[in-house]
N, C-alpha and C positions, 0 to 999 in steps of 0.2 A: 497622733496617738490621739488627739480629741476628733479626727474622722472616725475612727475604729470606735471611738466612748459613744457618739453621735449613731454610728450601725446598731451599737447594744441596744443603745437604750430603744430605737425604732424596733427591734427584731421582740423587744420585750414585753414594748406597748400592741405591737400586733399580736402578740401573743395573748395578752389578756384581754384584747379587745372579742377573740375567737371563745378563748374558753372560760370565760367568768360566766358570760348566758348559759353554757354548757355544762356548769357546775355550777352553779347557785341553786343554795337551796329556798325553799318555797316557804312565804311566811303562812304558818300554821292560821294564823288569824288574819288571812287573807278576806277581805269584805269586799273583793270585785263583785258579790251577789247581791247585797244589804239591798238595795231597791225591789229588786225581786220580793225577795224574804218580808219585807216592811210591807209589801202590795197583799201579799198571802194572807199575812196577820188581820188585814183590813179586811177581807175578804173572808176570814172565818168571823170577826166579828159581826161584819153586816148580814150574815147567815143565820147568828146568834138574835139579832136585833128582831130580824122578820120574823121570827120565834117567839120574841115577846109581844108584837104588833099583834100576831094574829091572835095571841093568847087575851089580848086586851080588849080587842074587835076593833082594833084599827084598820088590819086588810081582813079583805073575804079572802074564804080558802081560796079561794081561786088565784087572787092575786098574789097572794103568798106562795103559790106552789111555782108562779111564771118568778117572784125575784128568786126563789131560790135558785132555778132551771138559769137563770142570766149571772147570778153570782157566781154559782160552780164553775158554770164556763168560766169565766173570768177567772176563778182560781185556781182551774188547769193550764189556762195559758201562761199565771205567773208564774206556779210551776216546772212548765215546759222551759221558761225561758231561766231562771236558776239556775235548771240541771245544766242549759246550755251555756250558762256564766262560766259553771266553775270550769277548773283547770284539767287540763287532758291530761292523761298519764304522763308520766316519764319513762323517757329513753331506760332500758336493761343498763345498766352500769358497764356492763362489756361494752357494747358498743357505742356507752360515751369515751371511754378505755381507748377503742380503736379511732376514734374520728380522731380524739386528743394526738395520739400518735401521728396521726396523718398530718395532722398540723403542723405536728414540731417537725417533722419530716422535711414540711415542703419548704419550712422558714432556714432550716439547717442545710438543706438544699441547695436553696437561695445565694447562704452567704458564703457555700464551701465551691459553687457554679465562680462565684467574683474572687475568690480567692484565687480561681486557677484562670479567669480570660482577662480578670478587671486590672486595670493599673492606677490603683488610687494614688492622689497627688499630680499625678499627668494631669496636662491643662488638657481642656477641651480643644478639637482640631475639627470642626466644621468643614465642610467638603469646600467651602469659598476661602476660609481662610489658607488649605492646604493648596489648592488652586492659585492663591495670590503668592503665597509663599515659593511655589512653584516659578512663576512669574518673574519673583523678585531675585530669586537666585538666576533664572535666564539672564536677566536684565543685567545681572551684576555680575557677571562673569568679568575675569580680565582680561584684556586685549593681548594682542600678542606680543610684542616688547616685554610687557610686563611678567605673560606667563613662562615665556624665555628665559627672562634674567630670572624668576624663581627655580625654576627648574636645572639651570645652569648650576647654582653653588650645590647642588646636591648630586650630580650628572658625573658618572666617572667614562670617560671613551674608552673604548675596548682597544685592545693591544693588537698593533697591524705592524707584521713581519717588513722585512727592509724590503723586501723584493716588492711588496706589492707597492710600499709606499713610494718607492721609485716609480710605479708607473702611476700612483695618482700625480708625483707631480709633472710626469711627462705629458698627464691628461690636462695639468691644468695649464700649462704652459702652450698645450694645443688650441685650449679655447680663447687663451688672451692672444694667442696671434689671429683665428678667426671668431671672434667675441659673436659674430648674429649666425653661425652654425648652429642649427636645430639638432642632428644629431648630437654633435657634441658638449652642447648643453644640455641635452638630455641626460647621454651619460654620465655625466660630471654631475650633475643633480643626485642625481641614484647613489652612484659611486661617494660624494662626500655625507650622503646619510647615513650608508652601512659603515663606513670609517666612524662614525662619530663627531662630524664637524657637520653639526645641525643644522646652524644657523646661515653656514655657507649653502649647503644642499637646498636650502628654504629660497635663498639669493639666487642661486642659479637656476632654478625652476621659475622663480618669476620672471629673471631678466627671457628665460625660455618664451613664457606665454607672451611676454612686451615683444617680443621677435616676430614671434607666427601671426600676431594682431587676432584679426578675423578667423586666420586659420589653426588655429588652438582647437584641439578636439576636444570633447566630453573626458576620456581618460587624462589628457594634459591637468586641466582644472582640478580633477580628481585627485592626482599625485601631490598638486598643490598643496589642496587640503589635507591629506594625508601628512605629507612634510611637516605641515606647519600643527600639527595634532602632537607630532612625535618631538617636535622641538620643546613644545609645548607641557609636555611629559605627559601627554595621554590627556591634555583637558581640549574638547573640541572648542577652541577661539570665536570670536563672533566674524574673524580673517578667515579662519579656516572652515566657518559654516559660508561665506560667501564663495569661496572657490567650492564648493561642496553642491550650495543651491546653483553656480553657474552649471557645474555638469550635468544637474538632472534637467537643466532647461534646454541645453544642448542635443540629450539622451538621457531621457527619462526614467529607462531601464537601468542605467549604469550602477551595477552591483554596490562598486566599491563607495561612491559618493551616498548611496540609500544606509551602508552599513553605518555610515558615520554619523548620519543623521540622524538615525535610530539612536547612537551609544548616547547622544548630544542629547537626544530626551532622556534618556534613562541618568544621564547626569545632573539636571535640572528637574527630578523628581515627577516626570512623567513615563513612569512604566508602562501605561496603558498604551502611550503611544507608540512607546518602543516597540511592543508586543505587535502591534499590528504594522508596523514598516517591515519588521526584521521577519515576519510569520510571511508576510507577502513575498520577501526578497527571497527567502527559503524557497518558495513554489518558482520562482522565476531561475534558480542556480543550479550547479551540477558539483557533482562531488568536489570536482577540479579547484573550483573559485577559493580564493585564501581566504577570503572572508566569513566563508561556512562556517571552518571549525571555532571561530570565536564567537560567531552567533549560538551554533549548537554548544558551547561552555555555559552561556550566559543563559540560555533560551530558559532553562529548570525555574530559576529565582527569576526572571522578567516576567513568565508566564504566570507565577506565582505570586508576583505580587501585580500582577494585570487582571487577577481572579479568575485564570484558567490553573487551578494545580494541578488538573489529569492532564494537560495540553501534551500532544504527540508530535513529534516536528515530521513533514510531509517526508513521502519519499523522496530522495536526489536520485536525479537524473545524471548522465554523462555525455560527454563532446564525442567520444570513440562508439565504436558499435556497440550494440549489446551481446548479450551471452546467445540469444536466440538470434541474432544476425551472424553471430560466425557460424553458428550451427548451420543457419540456410544457403551460408555462400559456402560451405562445405560440399554443399549439393548441388552444385551449379556448375557448369564447365568453365573452364580456366579462363576462356576469354569473355566471360559475364561477370567474374568475380568483381575486377575493375570498379565495373559501373557501380557495384554494388558497396563496397567496400573503401574505394580511396579516398572519399573527402572525408567519411568518419575515421577513416584512419589517420591521414595526414593533418588532422584537427585533431585528436589524442596526441600524436607526437610533439604538434607544437606544443600543446596544452602542459604534458610531461617536462618535456625541455626546459620550459618557461618557470612553472611552478611546480615542477614533481608531482607525486601520487600516492596512489598505494601500489602494495603490491599484484593487486588483482590489475588495478587499470593498466599498472606495466606488463602481464602476464595478457590483458585483453590486446597491448599494442603487438606484442610477439606473435600473437598466435594471428592477428589480421595481417600482420607481414609476411608471413608464411605462408599463409592462404595466397598471396599476393604473389606470391614464388620469389620474394626478395630477400633471399636469402644470406647475403652480405651483413645488409641493414638487419635482422636479425642476429646475427654473429655479434655486431656492433653494438646493438641496443643490449644482447644478453650481455655482454660483458659491464657496459655500464649498469646495468641493473642490477646484478650480482655483486658490484661496489656496494649499491647504496645500501641493500641488505644483507648485507655480509656477515653480519650478527642475527640472522633471521632465518636459522636453518629452515623451518614451514615457507616461509617464504621464498627459499632459495629454490626449494623442491615445485611449488607451483611453477616458478618462470623457467625451470627445466622442462618439465612437462610440455609448457606453450609453446617453446622453440621446438620441441620434438613434436610436435602435432599430438600430442596427449593429451591437451586441454582446449575446449571445458568437455567434461563429458554431458552436464547436465543443462538443460535449459534456462532453470530457475533463477533468478536473480535475487540476489541478496537485496533486502531492504525493511525498513519497517511502516507498518502502517498507517496513514495519516489520520487526522478525528474526523468523525463522523460528519454527514451531511449536516444534523442538527447543531454538534459542537459549533460547525463554520456560522448556520446563523444564528447562533447563540451570540458568540464573538462577534458577529458584524450589528445586532441588533443592540447591544449593552454600549449603552454610552459613556463616555470617556468618564463622565460624574460619575456613574453607577460603580465602576471600577474603583474611582479613587475612594470612595466611600468603603471598599474594602480595605483598603491597602495597609492604614494604618492600624488598625485593628487588628488587620492578622500580624504585620510586624512586631506589634506590641504584645501580641500573646506569645509569639516563637520565642522572644528576647524575652518576657518576664518566667517562661517557660524553661529555657535555658538556666537561666541566672540562681533559681529556685531546684531544679531538679536534674540537670545536667541534662546531656545527651550523647549521639554520636560525633565523630568529626565532620559527616555530611551536614548534620543539623546545626552545628557550628558555622560549617563554612556557608550554609545559606542566609542565617544570621548576620552575620559581616558582610556579605554581600548586598544582601535586603539594607538592612543600614546605609551602608556606601549610596546603592542604588537611591536611597531615597536623601542623599546628601547630609545624613547625619552623622558628619565624620566623627565625634565628642563621643557619641553615644556607640558607636561601633570602636572605638580605641577605647574605652572602655569596658567594652563587651569582649575583646581580644584579650585585653587582660586577665580577663577572668576565664576566659577559653583554655590559657597557657596554665593556669593552676588548676583547672580540670581535667587535666589531660596531661597534665605533668609525670604520672606513672604509665602512660602511652606514647612511648616513642615515637610509634608511624604515624599515630593521627595528633600528634604535637608536630610533625613534621608536615604533616599535610594543611595544618591551620597557618603553619608559618608560611608556607609557600601561599597558600590564599592572602597574607596578610599583604605581603613581598607583590604580591600581582595587583591587589585594589588599591595600593598605596599607604599603608597602615604601618607597612617595616621597609626597613633599608635591607 
């Protein structure tokens, strides 16, 4: 309350400073020209004295005339000085009234702008303090053992059917019989994670890397880091970071490690660094890469926090043939198609087998296999793809057309336009400190507006993600409670916010 009292007093004082001189009445007894008028009276007396001296014979007529001329000149100068010293005419009342309205409107507008954008009572957060806080968060992260123990208290293992459970027992027995078999350890680690035995999965991957020694690949190290993150409930611990750093050392293009390093930066209050890492990662990725969708889901919030609210993701490529490749290959003789398509079709088939893909990716594979005259594979792949997209009629139509050779009809490839060259230059030129200067103010403005005016589900979503990205968990929890109240009458929006809260760790 004291803050607003001081603000009111300051506004009144500033208004008085501007308005009082504008409306002050002049003193009719103003004596600013007293000296000049006194001199004029003296000169008039001197003229009378000259006449008297002439009458008494003290001055000759010529001397008297010269004296009169000199005194008259001084009298005229004094008169001009007196006129110049008099007050200038006052502005019309309408003009003064208009000026007063403008002054009051500016003061009122400044107060209104602060009410909309300001955050009274919020502590100052200079750039150095925010960077120090980010460093403190980074250095104060819990280590792997502690993070796993904390997450285990609230983690619920998925249900596993009896048949798969029996297969897992057989796999464990096989690895126990051959503890140094890399293939068995790799398979065991992945499946222990899948069935919810998180610590066992991490231990199996650690054993794999120990067995491989210098032969461990970047993907092995990245998988270890990923398993550690999963076991820690999504937190990139120092141990997980070490695994990702090892992966990047072995292969600087490793996408999985780059994704998690960017996530770590976001978790520790540096979305500006996350933005740079993830933007570069997207430009090196294909649509099938499993880290692409999480990056695309979170990039709008990260870009906004990094001072890039108009960011557009780059166009993503694919490992398989493009539509233009298929069109061109269809015009080639059969014996030349293998040279043009085989490698790309095989790469796409492997990618889909390991990670899946969109209906268009499956259709591309079918079209490529048909052009390569591999009818048996077309039949098998179509059956598999129809099972994947059984509940998507449009996808099924596309798959059938591709298998029958009726697709693609057009060469146009789908995709989004990337940022302009100027956008890229601006993003590269902006320092982390410059981006950080915008972050907290932008977040505070959004949260303040949501708390006072409300917003739609997407805006509440952005506010929650922004606060969690800045590691402000308490404020995020408070905002989530307010979002539940604000969206209580909109079940769809409330469900969206609840799903977001669960995803970012605010709700169970």
